[in-house]
C-alpha positions, 0 to 999 in steps of 0.5 A, spaced: 023 486 356 027 482 360 035 484 361 039 480 357 047 479 356 050 482 350 057 480 348 060 485 343 065 483 338 069 487 333 070 485 326 076 486 322 082 490 324 079 496 325 082 503 328 078 506 334 074 512 332 075 519 335 071 525 335 063 525 336 059 520 334 053 524 331 056 526 324 053 531 319 047 528 315 045 521 315 052 518 318 054 516 325 062 516 326 063 509 327 063 503 322 060 496 321 062 492 327 067 497 330 067 498 337 068 505 341 067 508 348 062 514 348 062 519 354 055 520 357 058 525 361 054 532 362 059 538 364 065 534 364 072 534 361 070 530 355 063 532 352 057 528 352 057 524 345 064 525 344 068 518 343 073 516 348 080 516 346 086 512 349 089 516 355 082 518 358 082 517 365 076 516 370 077 523 372 075 526 366 069 522 364 065 518 369 059 515 365 060 512 358 057 507 354 060 502 350 057 502 343 058 498 336 057 500 329 052 496 325 051 496 317 046 502 318 051 506 321 053 510 315 045 510 313 041 511 319 035 513 315 034 506 314 034 504 321 027 501 323 024 505 329 020 498 331 026 494 333 027 492 340 034 495 342 038 494 348 042 498 352 048 496 356 049 500 363 
């Protein structure tokens, strides 16, 4: 698959989520259209999978992913495993 440019635009006036991305059960800790930054750091000050909050510095987290919630964020059991996805680096 060729690389493609993805522009993320949050919807509505939503608060930035905090805590871990993967919550209990079938739900993620991010709403449809909500934007968040997640730690990809292993062994850092902020654990892998933890959502970054205001005031976090690059000395605390050196690798992150920018993510956006989808309509299925609260019901991930309905996500198709065969849909092409993109990862922003």
